[in-house]
C-alpha positions as protocol buffer text, in pm:
chain_id: "A"
residue {
  index: 1
  type: UNK
  ca { x: -1415 y: -650 z: -2041 }
}
residue {
  index: 2
  type: UNK
  ca { x: -1520 y: -799 z: -1706 }
}
residue {
  index: 3
  type: UNK
  ca { x: -1154 y: -838 z: -1608 }
}
residue {
  index: 4
  type: UNK
  ca { x: -1095 y: -468 z: -1677 }
}
residue {
  index: 5
  type: UNK
  ca { x: -1393 y: -363 z: -1462 }
}
residue {
  index: 6
  type: UNK
  ca { x: -1283 y: -608 z: -1191 }
}
residue {
  index: 7
  type: UNK
  ca { x: -932 y: -458 z: -1192 }
}
residue {
  index: 8
  type: UNK
  ca { x: -1063 y: -102 z: -1188 }
}
residue {
  index: 9
  type: UNK
  ca { x: -1282 y: -182 z: -886 }
}
residue {
  index: 10
  type: UNK
  ca { x: -1050 y: -412 z: -689 }
}
residue {
  index: 11
  type: UNK
  ca { x: -718 y: -233 z: -747 }
}
residue {
  index: 12
  type: UNK
  ca { x: -814 y: 94 z: -567 }
}
residue {
  index: 13
  type: UNK
  ca { x: -970 y: -100 z: -279 }
}
residue {
  index: 14
  type: UNK
  ca { x: -663 y: -324 z: -247 }
}
residue {
  index: 15
  type: UNK
  ca { x: -426 y: -26 z: -261 }
}
residue {
  index: 16
  type: UNK
  ca { x: -637 y: 157 z: -3 }
}
residue {
  index: 17
  type: UNK
  ca { x: -626 y: -141 z: 231 }
}
residue {
  index: 18
  type: UNK
  ca { x: -249 y: -177 z: 193 }
}
residue {
  index: 19
  type: UNK
  ca { x: -194 y: 195 z: 263 }
}
residue {
  index: 20
  type: UNK
  ca { x: -427 y: 173 z: 565 }
}
residue {
  index: 21
  type: UNK
  ca { x: -241 y: -131 z: 702 }
}
residue {
  index: 22
  type: UNK
  ca { x: 102 y: 27 z: 645 }
}
residue {
  index: 23
  type: UNK
  ca { x: 3 y: 359 z: 805 }
}
residue {
  index: 24
  type: UNK
  ca { x: -150 y: 171 z: 1100 }
}
residue {
  index: 25
  type: UNK
  ca { x: 165 y: -41 z: 1137 }
}
residue {
  index: 26
  type: UNK
  ca { x: 383 y: 270 z: 1124 }
}
residue {
  index: 27
  type: UNK
  ca { x: 167 y: 437 z: 1393 }
}
residue {
  index: 28
  type: UNK
  ca { x: 202 y: 131 z: 1616 }
}
residue {
  index: 29
  type: UNK
  ca { x: 577 y: 126 z: 1556 }
}
residue {
  index: 30
  type: UNK
  ca { x: 608 y: 494 z: 1650 }
}
residue {
  index: 31
  type: UNK
  ca { x: 415 y: 441 z: 1975 }
}
residue {
  index: 32
  type: UNK
  ca { x: 659 y: 177 z: 2102 }
}
């Protein structure tokens, strides 16, 4: 049960961070 809650909480945060990092990296790449 705790694992399920942990996954439900951490997964969206982790995905959000990855998307944020990728979009930021793409923006930096476009600038150069």
